[in-house]
N, C-alpha and C positions, 0 to 999 in steps of 0.2 A: 852543604850546610843544612842543619836541622834547627828549626825554631821550636822550642819546647815551652809549654806553659803548664806549670804544676799548680799546686793549690795556691801558693803565694809567690812563687819565684818563676821568672821568665828568663830564658837564656837562648842565645844563638850559638850553636856549637858545631865544630867540624864533624861531618858525617864519616863514619867508619863502616865499611862493608863487613857484613857478618855479625854485627852487633844489633841487638833489638832496640826499639825505641826506649824501653825501660832501661836497658844497659846504658844508653847514652844519658838518660836522665840521672841515673845513679852516679855515673862517672863524673858528671858535671854538677852534682849536688842540687839538682832540681827536685823539689819536694813532690814526688810522684807517688800516689797511693799504690800499694801492692802488699800482698801477704806471702805469696808462694813462689812467684816467678816461674811457674810451670804451666800456667794456663788453666788451673783448676779453680782459683778463687774469683777471677774476673774483676778484681779491684783495680787492676792497672788499665782498665778500658779507657780508650782515648778516641778523640775525634780527629781524624786526619783530614785537614782542609786543603792541603796542597801536597803534591808529590807522591800520592798513593802508588803510582806506577813504579816508583823506585823501591817499593817494598816487595818482599816475597809473597807468594800465594797465601790465601787464608788457610790456616792449619786445621787439622781435625779437632784440636783442643778448642779452637775458636768456634767451630761449627757446633761443638757439644755445649758451649756456654752461652752463645748469642743467637739472636734471631736473624733470619735473612734480611729483614727490613733494616736492621742496624748496619749491616755491611753496605746495603744500598745507600744509606745516609752518610757513610764514611767512617763508621766506627770500627776499631780493631782492638785487640788486646795488646798492650804495649810490650809484654814479654814475648809475644809470638810474632810481632811485626818486625821482621828482620830486614835491615837495609841491604839491598842488592846492588843499587847504583848510587854512586856518590856525586854524580854530576848534576843532580836535580835537587832543588831546595824542597825540603819536607817540612811541613808545618803541622804540629800535633798538640792537642790540649788534653790533659788528663781529665777524664769525665767518668768517674766511678758511679755506680748505681746509687751509692749511699754515702 
């Protein structure tokens, strides 16, 4: 299960391995900010407060756009945070810079 909080919509959705947090949000009509879906705009930045261990490793695109302190605090790019394990609840809130 993934608990997503967009700008005005919250949803608890089934997690699917291989999809990003942004993919899940779009599939379930959660209003998640994004522009590119490739990791270049960083608008899909989100705060993962639970289940980060179920996501893939931080990508090069994330390292290029974000600061190490953000990763330490639990931030990821929604388009780059790929679900690897579906047996863990993931909680994420869209938190764009602007």
